[in-house]
C-alpha positions, -999 to +999 in steps of 0.1 A: -669-136+443-670-129+406-640-105+409-617-133+421-618-153+389-613-121+369-582-112+390-568-147+387-574-145+349-555-112+348-526-127+367-525-157+344-525-133+314-496-112+328-476-144+335-482-156+300-473-123+285-441-121+305-432-157+296-439-150+259-418-118+261-389-137+276-392-163+249-393-136+223-362-119+237-344-153+237-353-160+201-343-125+189-310-130+206-305-164+190-315-152+156-291-123+158-263-147+169-270-171+140-273-143+115-239-130+126-224-165+123-239-170+089-226-136+076-191-144+090-191-179+073-203-164+040-177-137+042-149-162+049-160-187+022-174-166-006-166-130+002-144-107-018-112-094-003-129-060+000-154-075+024-127-086+049-117-064+077-092-038+064-061-031+084-058+000+106-031+013+083-053+010+052-082+027+069-059+056+081-045+059+046-079+060+030-093+085+055-064+109+051-060+104+013-023+096+018-017+079-015+018+095-017+029+077+014+018+043+000+036+050-032+068+060-014+067+028+006+062+008-026+092+026-043+113+019-012+105-018-013+113-019-050+147-002-044+155-027-016+148-056-039+169-041-067+198-036-043+194-072-031+196-085-066+225-063-075+245-079-046+240-114-058+271-133-072+275-127-110+285-152-136+291-142-172+277-165-198+290-160-233+269-168-264+287-172-297+272-168-331+270-204-347+292-209-377+261-217-398+248-182-391+280-163-399+268-151-433+261-114-440+224-108-449+235-079-471+264-091-492+266-128-483+302-124-470+316-145-442+344-123-429+332-108-396+349-089-367+336-084-332+315-052-327+319-038-292+318-059-260+285-075-269+249-071-259+243-076-222+211-090-207+206-096-170+187-128-160+179-139-125+185-177-124+180-203-097+210-226-090+198-257-072+214-263-039+239-291-037+253-313-010+289-324-006+306-350+014+334-333+034+364-353+046+380-336+075+417-344+078+431-335+112+468-325+111+489-344+136+523-330+148+550-346+169+577-327+188+613-333+178+618-348+213+594-376+202+572-373+233+547-345+226+519-350+200+493-324+191+463-329+168+442-302+151+406-301+164+378-309+139+347-291+153+315-309+152+280-295+154+267-326+173+286-352+193+289-384+173+273-367+144+280-373+107+261-342+095+276-307+091+262-275+108+250-261+074+228-291+068+214-291+104+207-253+102+190-257+069+169-286+083+157-265+113+151-233+093+131-251+066+108-266+092+105-238+117+107-207+094+092-221+062+069-247+077+082-275+055+076-309+071+105-333+075+091-358+050+090-332+023+126-322+032+136-359+028+121-359-007+141-327-016+173-342-002+168-374-023+164-352-054+197-335-045+214-369-044+216-374-006+187-397+005+183-394+042+155-412+061+128-391+076+134-407+110+170-396+108+160-360+100+136-362+130+164-374+153+187-346+140+160-320+146+156-330+182+193-332+187+197-296+176+169-286+199+186-303+228+220-287+220+205-252+217+182-256+248+204-233+270+200-205+244+162-208+242+160-210+280+181-179+284+159-161+258+128-169+278+145-156+310+153-123+293+117-119+282+106-126+318+127-096+329+112-072+304+091-043+317+065-049+289+056-084+277+030-093+251+015-128+252-009-149+232-016-186+226-029-209+198-038-246+197-014-273+186-022-310+181-002-337+198-001-373+188-015-395+216-020-433+213-033-434+177-052-401+179-044-365+186-052-343+216-052-305+219-022-288+234-012-251+232+018-231+221+022-197+238+043-167+227+058-143+252+076-114+234+092-080+237+101-057+208+132-077+199+128-110+217+103-138+209+099-169+230+075-198+226+064-223+252+046-255+246+020-266+271-003-296+274-032-273+283-045-237+281-046-233+319-030-203+336-002-225+348+020-216+318+019-178+321+023-182+359+054-204+353+069-179+328+059-145+344+049-153+379+065-130+405+075-104+379+065-067+377+057-045+347+030-046+321+014-076+304-004-069+271-030-097+264-066-103+253-094-109+278-086-146+285-088-153+322-058-177+321-035-146+325-052-136+358-026-156+378+000-132+366-019-100+372-040-108+403-039-100+431-004-086+427+018-089+397+020-073+363-004-046+353-028-058+326-031-040+293-059-049+269-058-051+231-079-027+210-075-050+179-096-077+197-123-051+204-122-039+168-127-075+155-157-080+177-175-049+165-166-056+129-182-091+132-213-075+148-220-052+118-239-080+100-268-077+125-261-042+141-249-016+115-245+009+144-213-011+153-196+011+126-196+039+152-174+018+175-150+012+146-148+049+140-139+056+177-111+030+175-099+045+142-097+079+160-074+063+186-051+050+160-051+083+142-034+098+172-007+070+171-002+076+134+003+113+139+029+106+167+047+083+143+048+110+116+062+135+140+088+110+152+078+112+188+066+077+195+071+066+231+082+101+242+066+128+264+050+145+234+033+113+224+019+108+259+007+144+259-011+137+226-028+107+241-039+126+272-052+155+252-069+138+222-072+100+229-087+107+263-116+127+247-122+098+222-124+073+252-148+096+270-172+098+240-168+060+234-177+052+270-209+073+267-218+056+235-213+022+251-236+030+280-262+042+256-261+011+233-259-015+260-296-017+269-306-018+232-290-052+224-295-088+236-268-097+260-256-128+241-260-114+206-229-104+186-234-067+194-242-073+231-211-095+235-189-068+219-204-041+241-200-062+273-164-073+264-154-037+259-169-025+291-154-054+310-119-046+297-123-008+299-097-002+326-071-023+308-080-008+275-075+028+289-041+019+304-022+033+274-029+068+287-005+060+316+026+052+295+035+062+259+055+030+255+023+009+257+010+000+223-027+000+215-029-036+204-013-070+207-009-076+169+028-083+173+020-114+193-005-125+167+021-121+140+046-142+160+020-170+161+014-170+124+045-192+117+033-217+143-002-217+127+013-223+093+033-252+106+002-266+122-015-266+089+014-283+071+027-309+095-006-312+114+007-323+148+038-329+169+047-364+181+048-357+218+049-329+244+086-332+244+087-328+206+064-297+211+089-282+236+118-288+211+098-271+184+090-242+206+127-238+217+140-237+181+111-215+170+121-190+197+157-187+182+145-186+146+118-160+153+142-138+173+167-140+144+140-127+120+129-100+144+165-087+145+173-090+108+196-120+113+197-149+088+186-179+110+204-204+088+237-186+091+231-181+128+224-217+136+253-230+115+277-208+134+263-213+169+262-251+167+299-251+162+306-227+191+283-240+218+306-267+229+336-245+236+319-212+245+321-201+281+287-205+299+292-171+316+291-154+282+262-173+268+243-141+260+269-134+233+253-163+213+217-150+215+203-139+181+200-102+190+237-101+202+253-126+179+281-118+155+297-144+133+329-160+144+360-146+127+372-167+098+402-189+105+432-172+089+453-204+089 
């Protein structure tokens, strides 16, 4: 009978030990997560620039000691700036010697003659923009028979509009491209001698969005047809009955085309509406909202190595061994860098390099992941990074199938920077409709920039041509196919 209490005591002891071990594991996981958050906040608030995550290009340059390449890029940029300045309009400003100073310091004489063309000094000066009030006079002709009358057309950017295409293009570009809120633009216009109410500027902005809606819609349709689409999303605040609510702006882009879509939520309905029923590749992060496009049949999902890199970089604060993961990822990018230097990006030789060298890196990386996974709490920073990478492994390895598939989705992140800067400056949009107008105009402006087109010149030209341009040839007015209208010789 004495053995039964002892056995019960041992069972109680084992249960207590298991309970304490579970609590200990939970606390260790929580401490690791809090330490990582603290390190991340300290780095963001107080850290030096050297403590921030370096770009892949910088790491490759440091690893290879390629200082000459960086210097060559800097010299090329300087030359481009010099050429741009040399192409600016030039105005000669003459400076005469005042009569009071026309006395020779040697002999005291006052009889001078000009010595050469004069000393020349170049100065880059800012000439403030000016507005002008244009009066359009439409010529009216009558036939000698006295019956027929013809009147010259006076093109308008907007129907019933009293504002020229240049002003409208500047308004849109300043807000979308430079993230200058409309109230700040109203102040600048007042300084230039043309006070325009902010509400009027707002109405003009939305009128331009409505006029160019066929172009932004066609742009999105072309992105939908692309064999490779990159997508990402970011929050955007919308005014709603005295407060704001969270909405989202999505970017869907190709190499040359960038389209934005405003959505009231982050659900998968938006990618489904844009890309549903299409085939090809979709390069995104691990967000499940894109599953509607890729499952069960649809686009093939490709994952982003930059997201993986960020997770392991953040995990270094509590798990220094995360540096090994960063080294594996750097080795993958080293193959891409070599393909770029050889000039074989996207070709058969590039694919052969990936299958020969990148495949070995992935094999070693997978073995390291399996070895590290049991050593870290599942919900700690390192555990989350390991599990995210394993969960995305098939999509992360997809670049071995096609040389045209990039390793990361950084292009989409760059496309969202302009929207994030605007969110910081003008805080919110007035309604979902206003968000859609902003997204449509941002699509045209961003695509202009991606193709080296001046968005202000593009909008000023297209606004005058939309009313008379054949709908069947609408693609001619898209930013990547646009050419300015010929000047009127009359």
